[in-house]
C-alpha positions as CSV (number, residue, x, y, z in Angstrom):
1,X,-0.4,0.2,0.0
2,X,2.8,2.2,0.7
3,X,4.3,1.8,-2.7
4,X,1.0,2.4,-4.3
5,X,0.9,6.1,-2.3
6,X,4.0,6.7,-3.8
7,X,3.5,5.7,-7.1
8,X,0.1,8.0,-7.3
9,X,2.6,10.8,-5.7
10,X,4.9,10.9,-8.4
11,X,2.3,10.4,-11.3
12,X,1.1,13.7,-9.8
13,X,4.4,15.4,-9.5
14,X,5.3,14.7,-13.2
15,X,1.9,15.8,-14.1
16,X,2.2,19.5,-12.1
17,X,6.1,19.5,-14.2
18,X,4.1,18.7,-17.4
19,X,2.0,21.8,-16.8
20,X,4.7,23.9,-15.3
21,X,7.2,23.8,-17.8
22,X,4.6,23.3,-20.7
23,X,6.2,22.5,-24.3
24,X,10.0,23.7,-24.2
25,X,10.1,24.1,-28.5
26,X,10.8,27.2,-29.2
27,X,8.0,29.8,-29.7
28,X,7.9,31.6,-33.4
29,X,7.7,35.6,-33.2
30,X,4.0,36.7,-34.5
31,X,4.0,37.9,-38.0
32,X,2.9,41.4,-38.0
33,X,0.5,42.0,-40.7
34,X,1.4,44.4,-44.6
35,X,-0.5,47.6,-44.2
36,X,-0.2,48.8,-48.3
37,X,-1.8,52.3,-48.7
38,X,-3.2,52.9,-52.0
39,X,-2.1,56.3,-53.0
40,X,-4.4,59.0,-53.5
41,X,-6.4,59.4,-57.2
42,X,-7.2,63.0,-56.5
43,X,-5.5,66.5,-57.3
44,X,-5.0,69.2,-59.3
45,X,-4.7,68.8,-62.9
46,X,-4.1,71.5,-66.2
47,X,-4.8,71.0,-69.7
48,X,-4.1,72.3,-73.7
49,X,-6.3,71.4,-76.6
50,X,-7.1,72.0,-79.9
51,X,-10.8,72.2,-81.2
52,X,-12.5,72.4,-84.2
53,X,-15.7,74.0,-83.8
54,X,-18.9,75.3,-85.7
55,X,-20.7,78.0,-85.6
56,X,-24.0,78.4,-87.0
57,X,-27.7,79.2,-86.6
58,X,-30.1,77.1,-85.3
59,X,-31.7,76.3,-88.2
60,X,-28.5,75.0,-89.6
61,X,-27.6,71.3,-88.7
62,X,-23.6,70.8,-88.1
63,X,-22.0,70.1,-91.4
64,X,-18.4,69.6,-90.7
65,X,-18.3,70.0,-94.9
66,X,-19.5,73.2,-94.2
67,X,-22.4,75.2,-95.2
68,X,-23.4,78.7,-96.2
69,X,-24.6,79.7,-92.8
70,X,-21.5,77.9,-90.7
71,X,-18.0,78.2,-90.1
72,X,-15.5,76.2,-89.0
73,X,-12.7,77.5,-86.7
74,X,-10.4,76.0,-84.8
75,X,-10.0,77.0,-81.4
76,X,-7.1,76.8,-78.3
77,X,-8.7,75.7,-75.2
78,X,-7.1,76.0,-71.7
79,X,-8.4,73.7,-68.6
80,X,-7.8,73.2,-65.2
81,X,-9.9,70.6,-62.7
82,X,-9.5,69.1,-59.7
83,X,-10.2,65.5,-58.8
84,X,-12.4,64.6,-56.3
85,X,-11.8,60.8,-56.7
86,X,-11.9,58.6,-59.8
87,X,-15.5,59.3,-60.1
88,X,-16.3,62.8,-60.0
89,X,-14.2,66.4,-60.8
90,X,-14.8,69.7,-61.3
91,X,-12.9,71.3,-64.5
92,X,-13.2,75.4,-66.0
93,X,-12.6,76.3,-69.2
94,X,-11.3,78.6,-71.6
95,X,-11.3,78.8,-75.2
96,X,-10.5,81.3,-78.2
97,X,-10.1,81.0,-82.0
98,X,-6.7,80.8,-83.7
99,X,-8.0,80.3,-87.1
100,X,-11.2,80.8,-88.6
101,X,-13.7,81.8,-91.8
102,X,-14.7,84.8,-92.9
103,X,-13.1,86.9,-89.7
104,X,-15.5,84.7,-87.5
105,X,-13.9,85.0,-84.1
106,X,-15.4,83.1,-81.1
107,X,-13.9,82.7,-77.5
108,X,-16.2,81.6,-74.7
109,X,-15.6,80.0,-70.9
110,X,-17.2,76.9,-68.8
111,X,-17.3,75.8,-65.4
112,X,-18.3,72.1,-65.5
113,X,-18.9,69.1,-63.3
114,X,-17.1,66.3,-64.1
115,X,-18.6,62.8,-63.7
116,X,-16.5,60.3,-64.7
117,X,-16.3,56.5,-64.8
118,X,-12.8,54.4,-65.1
119,X,-13.4,51.4,-67.3
120,X,-10.1,50.4,-67.0
121,X,-6.8,51.1,-64.6
122,X,-5.6,53.8,-67.9
123,X,-9.0,54.1,-69.3
124,X,-12.1,56.6,-68.2
125,X,-14.8,57.8,-69.7
126,X,-16.5,61.1,-69.0
127,X,-19.6,63.7,-68.8
128,X,-19.2,67.1,-68.5
129,X,-22.2,69.4,-67.0
130,X,-22.2,72.8,-66.4
131,X,-22.8,76.4,-67.5
132,X,-20.9,78.9,-69.2
133,X,-21.0,82.0,-71.7
134,X,-19.5,82.6,-75.6
135,X,-19.1,85.5,-77.0
136,X,-19.8,85.1,-81.3
137,X,-18.6,87.8,-83.9
138,X,-20.1,87.0,-87.1
139,X,-21.4,83.8,-88.9
140,X,-20.3,83.2,-92.1
141,X,-20.6,87.4,-92.9
142,X,-24.0,87.1,-91.5
143,X,-22.8,89.7,-89.2
144,X,-24.2,87.8,-86.4
145,X,-23.1,88.4,-82.6
146,X,-23.8,87.0,-79.9
147,X,-22.4,87.2,-75.9
148,X,-24.5,85.0,-74.0
149,X,-24.6,82.5,-71.0
150,X,-26.4,79.3,-70.5
151,X,-26.2,75.6,-70.0
152,X,-23.1,73.6,-71.4
153,X,-22.3,69.9,-72.0
154,X,-20.7,67.3,-73.5
155,X,-18.8,63.6,-73.4
156,X,-15.7,62.5,-73.9
157,X,-12.4,59.9,-73.0
158,X,-9.6,59.9,-71.3
159,X,-6.2,57.5,-71.9
160,X,-3.3,57.4,-68.9
161,X,-0.1,57.2,-70.9
162,X,2.1,58.6,-68.4
163,X,2.2,58.2,-64.3
164,X,1.1,62.6,-64.8
165,X,-0.1,62.7,-68.8
166,X,-3.4,61.8,-69.8
167,X,-4.9,62.4,-73.1
168,X,-8.8,63.8,-73.6
169,X,-10.9,64.0,-76.6
170,X,-14.3,64.8,-75.7
171,X,-17.6,66.6,-78.0
172,X,-18.9,69.4,-76.1
173,X,-22.2,72.1,-76.9
174,X,-21.2,75.4,-75.3
175,X,-24.0,76.7,-77.1
176,X,-27.4,75.6,-78.0
177,X,-30.4,78.1,-79.1
178,X,-28.3,81.1,-77.6
179,X,-29.5,84.3,-78.4
180,X,-27.9,86.7,-81.0
181,X,-28.5,89.6,-83.2
182,X,-28.4,89.5,-87.0
183,X,-28.3,93.3,-87.6
184,X,-31.3,94.5,-85.6
185,X,-33.1,91.1,-85.7
186,X,-33.0,88.4,-83.0
187,X,-31.6,84.8,-84.2
188,X,-31.1,81.8,-82.1
189,X,-27.0,80.5,-82.7
190,X,-25.4,77.1,-82.0
191,X,-22.3,76.2,-81.7
192,X,-20.2,72.5,-81.4
193,X,-16.7,72.1,-80.3
194,X,-14.7,68.8,-80.9
195,X,-11.4,69.1,-78.6
196,X,-8.5,66.7,-78.6
197,X,-5.6,67.5,-75.9
198,X,-3.2,66.5,-72.9
199,X,-3.6,67.1,-69.3
200,X,-1.1,66.9,-66.2
201,X,-1.8,65.6,-63.1
202,X,-0.2,67.0,-60.3
């Protein structure tokens, strides 16, 4: 009986030692998770574009081949904007003629909200919705003058060719049934503009 008691105490002692010492293997250090911070796509940008412009009486449909009551102009367009994120931006533009038919000149300004959708990492499509003004002197020697403001809109696409440089192309409508004058008679005027250019993103 005495031997049995000693054996029981020996087993209990070995069990206690096992709990106290535990596993003697080396414990590997915990692996800390790697946190990656995505670079923000928002920021300022500036751009320069060259535009083909059609100015005409609103009763005449656009015809890039030319009509008796339509002028085809070449314009420079300067723009600046801010991307809040990859889906929305704001943009301002200023445009003026550098080549023209029959001494017609056009300049204008625009302020746009710019909803955009990234089709891929480098390619996006967008719309332009906003307000602006157009100053137009003459429509193909018809002495039409216009200096008016109103709703403006357009659609376009952009392609990132380098880290900070993108190409863009868009079709905008700076004037739709805007009020002008032919001598002393009122007339409605339309202006369409196709622009291609580059944007630099800061």
